[in-house]
DOLO-184126 format. One record per residue (C-alpha): residue in three letters; x, y, z. Coordinates in nm, 2 decimals, m for minus. Each point is the difference from the previous one (the first is absolute). Example, Ala and Ser with C-alpha at 12.3 -4.5 7.8 and 13.67 -1.06 7.14 Angstrom:
<atoms>
(atom "ALA" (1.23 m0.45 0.78))
(atom "SER" (0.14 0.34 m0.07))
</atoms>
This chain:
<atoms>
(atom "MET" (10.55 11.40 9.10))
(atom "LYS" (m0.37 m0.04 0.09))
(atom "ALA" (m0.14 0.03 0.35))
(atom "ILE" (m0.34 0.06 0.17))
(atom "ARG" (m0.01 0.34 0.16))
(atom "ILE" (m0.24 0.15 0.25))
(atom "GLU" (m0.01 0.38 m0.01))
(atom "SER" (m0.30 0.04 0.24))
(atom "HIS" (m0.19 m0.22 0.24))
(atom "GLY" (m0.33 m0.15 m0.13))
(atom "GLY" (m0.16 m0.29 m0.17))
(atom "PRO" (0.16 m0.25 m0.24))
(atom "GLU" (m0.01 0.26 m0.28))
(atom "VAL" (0.30 0.18 0.16))
(atom "LEU" (0.22 m0.29 m0.09))
(atom "ARG" (0.16 0.11 m0.33))
(atom "LEU" (0.27 m0.16 m0.21))
(atom "THR" (0.28 0.25 m0.06))
(atom "ASP" (0.35 0.03 m0.15))
(atom "VAL" (0.26 0.06 0.27))
(atom "PRO" (0.38 0.00 0.00))
(atom "GLU" (0.16 m0.34 0.08))
(atom "PRO" (0.15 0.03 0.35))
(atom "THR" (0.36 m0.06 0.09))
(atom "PRO" (0.08 m0.22 0.30))
(atom "THR" (0.18 0.18 0.28))
(atom "GLU" (0.15 m0.13 0.33))
(atom "GLY" (m0.14 m0.34 0.09))
(atom "GLN" (m0.25 m0.01 m0.28))
(atom "LEU" (m0.08 m0.25 m0.28))
(atom "LEU" (m0.15 0.09 m0.34))
(atom "VAL" (m0.25 m0.27 m0.08))
(atom "ARG" (m0.19 m0.07 m0.32))
(atom "VAL" (m0.35 m0.06 0.13))
(atom "GLU" (m0.16 m0.32 m0.13))
(atom "ALA" (m0.31 0.02 0.22))
(atom "ALA" (m0.13 0.25 0.26))
(atom "GLY" (m0.24 m0.11 0.27))
(atom "VAL" (m0.32 0.19 0.05))
(atom "ASN" (m0.11 0.03 0.37))
(atom "PHE" (m0.25 0.20 0.21))
(atom "ILE" (0.29 0.21 0.14))
(atom "ASP" (0.04 0.14 m0.35))
(atom "VAL" (m0.36 0.10 0.01))
(atom "TYR" (0.05 0.18 0.33))
(atom "HIS" (0.30 0.18 m0.15))
(atom "ARG" (m0.21 0.10 m0.30))
(atom "THR" (m0.29 0.13 0.21))
(atom "GLY" (0.22 0.17 0.26))
(atom "LEU" (m0.12 m0.21 0.29))
(atom "TYR" (0.37 m0.08 0.05))
(atom "PRO" (0.16 0.34 m0.11))
(atom "ASN" (0.31 0.02 m0.22))
(atom "PRO" (0.17 0.29 m0.18))
(atom "LEU" (m0.13 0.05 m0.35))
(atom "PRO" (0.07 m0.06 m0.28))
(atom "LEU" (0.03 m0.37 0.07))
(atom "THR" (0.07 m0.32 m0.18))
(atom "PRO" (m0.20 m0.26 0.20))
(atom "GLY" (0.07 m0.36 0.07))
(atom "LEU" (0.21 m0.15 0.28))
(atom "GLU" (0.03 m0.35 m0.13))
(atom "GLY" (0.15 m0.16 m0.31))
(atom "ALA" (0.25 m0.24 m0.15))
(atom "GLY" (0.25 0.02 m0.29))
(atom "VAL" (0.36 m0.01 m0.11))
(atom "VAL" (0.28 0.21 0.13))
(atom "THR" (0.15 0.21 m0.29))
(atom "ARG" (0.24 0.22 0.20))
(atom "VAL" (0.15 m0.02 0.35))
(atom "GLY" (0.06 0.33 0.17))
(atom "PRO" (0.30 0.08 0.21))
(atom "GLY" (0.00 m0.17 0.34))
(atom "ALA" (m0.29 m0.24 m0.09))
(atom "THR" (0.12 m0.34 0.10))
(atom "GLY" (m0.14 m0.35 m0.04))
(atom "PHE" (m0.13 0.03 m0.36))
(atom "ARG" (0.14 0.00 m0.35))
(atom "GLU" (m0.13 0.11 m0.34))
(atom "GLY" (m0.23 m0.27 m0.13))
(atom "ASP" (m0.13 m0.11 0.34))
(atom "ARG" (m0.37 m0.05 0.05))
(atom "VAL" (m0.12 0.19 0.30))
(atom "THR" (m0.33 0.08 0.17))
(atom "TRP" (m0.10 0.27 0.25))
(atom "THR" (m0.29 0.13 0.20))
(atom "LYS" (0.12 0.33 0.15))
(atom "ALA" (0.14 0.20 m0.29))
(atom "PRO" (m0.23 0.28 m0.13))
(atom "GLY" (m0.03 0.05 m0.38))
(atom "SER" (m0.07 m0.36 m0.11))
(atom "TYR" (m0.27 0.11 m0.26))
(atom "ALA" (0.26 0.06 m0.26))
(atom "GLU" (0.22 m0.16 m0.26))
(atom "VAL" (0.31 0.05 0.21))
(atom "ALA" (0.02 0.05 0.38))
(atom "LEU" (0.26 0.10 0.25))
(atom "VAL" (0.01 m0.26 0.28))
(atom "PRO" (0.22 0.03 0.31))
(atom "ALA" (0.21 m0.31 0.02))
(atom "GLU" (m0.10 m0.03 0.37))
(atom "GLN" (m0.36 m0.04 m0.12))
(atom "ALA" (0.07 m0.25 m0.28))
(atom "VAL" (m0.03 m0.38 0.04))
(atom "ALA" (0.14 m0.25 m0.25))
(atom "VAL" (m0.27 m0.20 m0.18))
(atom "PRO" (0.08 m0.37 0.06))
(atom "GLU" (0.01 m0.27 m0.26))
(atom "GLY" (m0.34 m0.15 m0.05))
(atom "VAL" (m0.19 0.33 0.05))
(atom "GLU" (m0.11 0.19 m0.31))
(atom "THR" (0.08 0.37 0.00))
(atom "ARG" (m0.37 0.09 m0.03))
(atom "THR" (m0.09 m0.23 0.29))
(atom "ALA" (0.27 0.17 0.21))
(atom "ALA" (m0.15 0.34 m0.08))
(atom "ALA" (m0.34 m0.14 0.09))
(atom "VAL" (0.09 m0.15 0.34))
(atom "MET" (0.23 0.24 0.17))
(atom "LEU" (m0.22 0.26 0.16))
(atom "GLN" (m0.30 m0.22 0.05))
(atom "GLY" (0.19 m0.31 0.09))
(atom "LEU" (0.22 0.17 0.26))
(atom "THR" (m0.32 0.16 0.14))
(atom "ALA" (m0.17 m0.33 0.03))
(atom "HIS" (0.31 m0.15 0.16))
(atom "TYR" (0.04 0.26 0.27))
(atom "LEU" (m0.37 0.00 0.08))
(atom "CYS" (m0.02 m0.37 0.09))
(atom "HIS" (0.36 m0.05 0.12))
(atom "ASP" (0.06 0.31 0.21))
(atom "THR" (m0.29 0.24 0.05))
(atom "CYS" (m0.23 m0.28 0.12))
(atom "PRO" (0.21 m0.32 m0.03))
(atom "LEU" (m0.24 m0.29 m0.08))
(atom "LYS" (0.03 m0.35 0.15))
(atom "PRO" (m0.18 m0.32 m0.07))
(atom "GLY" (m0.36 0.02 0.11))
(atom "ASP" (m0.03 0.38 m0.02))
(atom "THR" (m0.29 0.16 m0.18))
(atom "CYS" (0.04 0.30 m0.23))
(atom "LEU" (m0.21 0.21 m0.23))
(atom "VAL" (0.16 0.13 m0.32))
(atom "HIS" (m0.21 0.28 m0.16))
(atom "ALA" (0.03 0.02 m0.38))
(atom "ALA" (0.12 m0.35 m0.01))
(atom "ALA" (0.02 m0.01 m0.38))
(atom "GLY" (0.20 0.31 m0.03))
(atom "GLY" (0.38 0.02 m0.04))
(atom "VAL" (0.09 m0.01 0.36))
(atom "GLY" (m0.30 m0.21 0.09))
(atom "LEU" (0.08 m0.30 m0.21))
(atom "LEU" (0.36 0.00 0.13))
(atom "LEU" (m0.10 0.05 0.36))
(atom "VAL" (m0.26 m0.29 m0.02))
(atom "GLN" (0.28 m0.23 m0.13))
(atom "MET" (0.25 0.10 0.27))
(atom "ALA" (m0.26 m0.02 0.28))
(atom "LYS" (m0.10 m0.35 m0.11))
(atom "GLU" (0.37 m0.11 m0.01))
(atom "LYS" (0.02 0.12 0.36))
(atom "GLY" (m0.29 m0.22 0.10))
(atom "ALA" (m0.27 0.25 0.05))
(atom "ARG" (m0.37 m0.03 m0.08))
(atom "VAL" (m0.05 0.27 m0.26))
(atom "PHE" (m0.32 0.20 m0.06))
(atom "GLY" (m0.01 0.23 m0.30))
(atom "THR" (m0.24 0.26 m0.13))
(atom "VAL" (m0.06 0.06 m0.38))
(atom "SER" (m0.27 0.17 m0.21))
(atom "THR" (m0.07 m0.26 m0.27))
(atom "GLU" (m0.02 m0.38 m0.05))
(atom "GLU" (0.30 0.03 m0.24))
(atom "LYS" (0.21 0.16 0.27))
(atom "ALA" (m0.13 m0.26 0.25))
(atom "ALA" (0.14 m0.28 m0.22))
(atom "LEU" (0.34 0.16 m0.01))
(atom "ALA" (0.01 0.05 0.38))
(atom "ARG" (m0.10 m0.37 0.04))
(atom "GLU" (0.27 m0.10 m0.24))
(atom "ALA" (0.25 0.19 0.20))
(atom "GLY" (m0.10 m0.20 0.31))
(atom "ALA" (m0.27 0.20 0.18))
(atom "ASP" (m0.21 m0.22 0.22))
(atom "GLU" (m0.30 0.22 0.02))
(atom "VAL" (m0.08 0.25 m0.28))
(atom "ILE" (m0.27 0.27 0.07))
(atom "ILE" (m0.15 0.18 m0.30))
(atom "TYR" (m0.08 0.33 0.18))
(atom "THR" (m0.23 0.12 m0.27))
(atom "ARG" (m0.23 m0.29 0.09))
(atom "GLU" (0.06 m0.05 0.38))
(atom "ASP" (0.10 0.23 0.28))
(atom "PHE" (0.36 m0.10 0.08))
(atom "LEU" (m0.04 0.06 0.37))
(atom "ASP" (m0.30 m0.23 0.02))
(atom "ALA" (0.19 m0.26 m0.20))
(atom "VAL" (0.30 0.01 0.22))
(atom "LYS" (m0.21 m0.04 0.32))
(atom "ARG" (m0.19 m0.29 m0.16))
(atom "LEU" (0.31 m0.18 m0.13))
(atom "THR" (0.19 0.04 0.34))
(atom "ASP" (m0.30 m0.08 0.21))
(atom "GLY" (0.01 0.35 0.14))
(atom "ARG" (0.36 m0.02 0.12))
(atom "GLY" (0.15 0.24 m0.25))
(atom "LEU" (0.35 0.02 m0.16))
(atom "ARG" (0.36 0.03 0.12))
(atom "VAL" (0.07 0.27 m0.26))
(atom "VAL" (m0.15 0.21 m0.28))
(atom "TYR" (0.23 0.12 m0.28))
(atom "ASP" (m0.19 0.29 m0.15))
(atom "SER" (0.12 0.19 m0.31))
(atom "VAL" (m0.34 0.15 m0.07))
(atom "GLY" (m0.02 0.25 0.29))
(atom "LYS" (m0.30 0.23 0.02))
(atom "THR" (m0.29 m0.23 m0.10))
(atom "THR" (0.12 m0.31 0.19))
(atom "ALA" (0.16 0.14 0.31))
(atom "GLU" (m0.28 m0.01 0.25))
(atom "LYS" (m0.12 m0.35 m0.08))
(atom "SER" (0.36 m0.12 m0.02))
(atom "LEU" (0.04 0.09 0.36))
(atom "ASP" (m0.31 m0.19 0.09))
(atom "CYS" (0.14 m0.32 m0.17))
(atom "LEU" (0.27 m0.03 0.26))
(atom "GLN" (0.02 m0.22 0.30))
(atom "PRO" (0.11 0.14 0.34))
(atom "ARG" (0.37 0.12 m0.03))
(atom "GLY" (m0.02 m0.03 m0.38))
(atom "MET" (0.20 0.22 m0.23))
(atom "MET" (m0.14 0.25 m0.25))
(atom "VAL" (0.26 0.07 m0.28))
(atom "PHE" (m0.08 0.28 m0.24))
(atom "TYR" (0.25 0.01 m0.28))
(atom "GLY" (m0.18 0.18 m0.28))
(atom "ASN" (m0.27 0.26 m0.09))
(atom "ALA" (m0.17 m0.14 m0.31))
(atom "SER" (m0.34 0.15 0.10))
(atom "GLY" (0.16 0.29 0.18))
(atom "PRO" (0.19 0.03 0.33))
(atom "ALA" (m0.15 m0.18 0.30))
(atom "PRO" (m0.19 0.24 0.24))
(atom "PRO" (0.16 0.09 0.33))
(atom "ILE" (m0.05 m0.27 0.27))
(atom "ASP" (m0.02 0.10 0.37))
(atom "PRO" (0.24 m0.21 0.21))
(atom "LEU" (m0.29 m0.06 0.24))
(atom "THR" (m0.18 m0.19 m0.28))
(atom "LEU" (0.28 m0.25 m0.02))
(atom "SER" (m0.05 m0.07 0.37))
(atom "GLN" (m0.37 m0.03 m0.03))
(atom "LYS" (0.02 m0.24 m0.29))
(atom "GLY" (0.24 m0.24 0.18))
(atom "SER" (0.34 0.16 0.07))
(atom "LEU" (0.08 0.01 m0.37))
(atom "PHE" (0.32 0.09 m0.16))
(atom "LEU" (0.01 0.25 m0.29))
(atom "THR" (0.28 0.08 m0.23))
(atom "ARG" (0.06 0.18 m0.33))
(atom "PRO" (0.33 m0.13 m0.15))
(atom "THR" (0.18 0.08 m0.32))
(atom "LEU" (0.24 m0.22 m0.20))
(atom "PHE" (0.29 0.25 0.00))
(atom "HIS" (0.04 m0.02 0.38))
(atom "TYR" (0.05 m0.38 m0.04))
(atom "VAL" (0.27 0.03 m0.27))
(atom "ALA" (0.17 0.31 0.14))
(atom "ASP" (0.35 m0.15 0.00))
(atom "ARG" (0.18 m0.20 m0.27))
(atom "ALA" (0.02 m0.32 0.20))
(atom "GLY" (m0.38 0.00 0.07))
(atom "LEU" (m0.07 0.07 m0.37))
(atom "GLU" (0.22 m0.28 m0.12))
(atom "ALA" (m0.13 m0.25 0.25))
(atom "ARG" (m0.36 0.07 m0.07))
(atom "ALA" (0.04 0.02 m0.38))
(atom "ALA" (0.20 m0.33 0.00))
(atom "GLU" (m0.28 m0.18 0.18))
(atom "VAL" (m0.27 0.14 m0.24))
(atom "LEU" (0.19 m0.05 m0.32))
(atom "GLY" (0.13 m0.34 0.12))
(atom "ALA" (m0.36 m0.11 0.05))
(atom "VAL" (m0.09 0.12 m0.35))
(atom "ALA" (0.30 m0.18 m0.15))
(atom "SER" (m0.09 m0.33 0.18))
(atom "GLY" (m0.37 0.03 m0.11))
(atom "ARG" (m0.13 0.03 0.36))
(atom "LEU" (m0.13 0.35 m0.07))
(atom "LYS" (m0.21 0.06 m0.31))
(atom "VAL" (0.00 0.35 m0.14))
(atom "ARG" (m0.31 0.10 m0.21))
(atom "ILE" (0.06 0.27 m0.26))
(atom "CYS" (m0.35 0.10 m0.11))
(atom "LYS" (0.07 0.28 m0.23))
(atom "THR" (0.30 0.15 m0.19))
(atom "LEU" (m0.03 0.33 m0.18))
(atom "PRO" (0.24 0.23 m0.20))
(atom "LEU" (0.15 0.28 0.20))
(atom "ALA" (m0.21 0.25 m0.19))
(atom "GLU" (m0.32 m0.16 0.16))
(atom "ALA" (0.10 0.07 0.36))
(atom "ALA" (m0.33 0.19 0.05))
(atom "GLU" (m0.19 m0.31 m0.10))
(atom "ALA" (0.20 m0.21 0.24))
(atom "HIS" (m0.10 0.24 0.28))
(atom "ARG" (m0.36 m0.01 m0.10))
(atom "ALA" (0.00 m0.38 0.01))
(atom "LEU" (0.16 m0.01 0.34))
(atom "GLU" (m0.23 0.26 0.16))
(atom "GLY" (m0.31 m0.16 m0.16))
(atom "ARG" (0.07 m0.33 0.17))
(atom "LYS" (0.03 m0.16 m0.35))
(atom "THR" (0.33 m0.18 0.07))
(atom "THR" (0.07 m0.34 0.13))
(atom "GLY" (0.37 m0.02 0.08))
(atom "LYS" (0.27 0.23 m0.14))
(atom "VAL" (m0.01 0.28 m0.26))
(atom "LEU" (0.33 0.08 m0.19))
(atom "LEU" (0.10 0.28 m0.23))
(atom "LEU" (0.24 m0.11 m0.28))
(atom "PRO" (0.22 0.29 m0.13))
</atoms>
């Protein structure tokens, strides 16, 4: 079978299509024919070594497809079932081994590609605004990269919870997408300083929470966007990791809260995964949550997918199609 392999850390060029033996499911595993694999920034971090993994590595934590074999002790699924996942390494391949504990059934009314596109980013958006900093009507929040994969989903969920949503984007095209998703205030940061805009649009009061997936280049000003006792949520490193922040700084800027969550602590048990996935996939099935797939590429073009993601050339989700 064909799979993308990484033999050494580096740029997109280290992603190479290779022939590898088809795996055999062992205890608790499903063998799945991958119909679509999601491309995410965490894959970039695995490729570069920012998040170290043993090499060689087949990247990709997210995908969807059809079960072709059920390993011993794997319960809840049968051959022919459509499943999706977001915590099973090796998704950049024609066939993947998925622990049954990490698989979720794709419900009727949700296309398989859409399921692959929404799992990691949809569950991320969900925990951010439901659990990390739960939004309530009247809250104000800033979503950086509001036209990105998580951004578009987070904007929709925040609006559904009654928040006033601010979003930052780089172009007018991305601004239109953020507004379509429900953003109340869209700041094109290439034209206007986002901190100045937030202060102006809130009459100097600042925001309840900033959801920041950019990291290094936005961290300092993101903190300054917050009102007293506001929350700073770093959940990504698109421009590089956020710099260290002295706890005393949080006091001086208004007794701020700072957290750096990750999805996998919010879906660490089966019940939590099932409940959160049911809410997200149910919202997709009902039409309340719109998933934008901006680009699909053949598996062999994984490097191009990473270049597009890192170059901020995407608006929504990128999928690889084996």
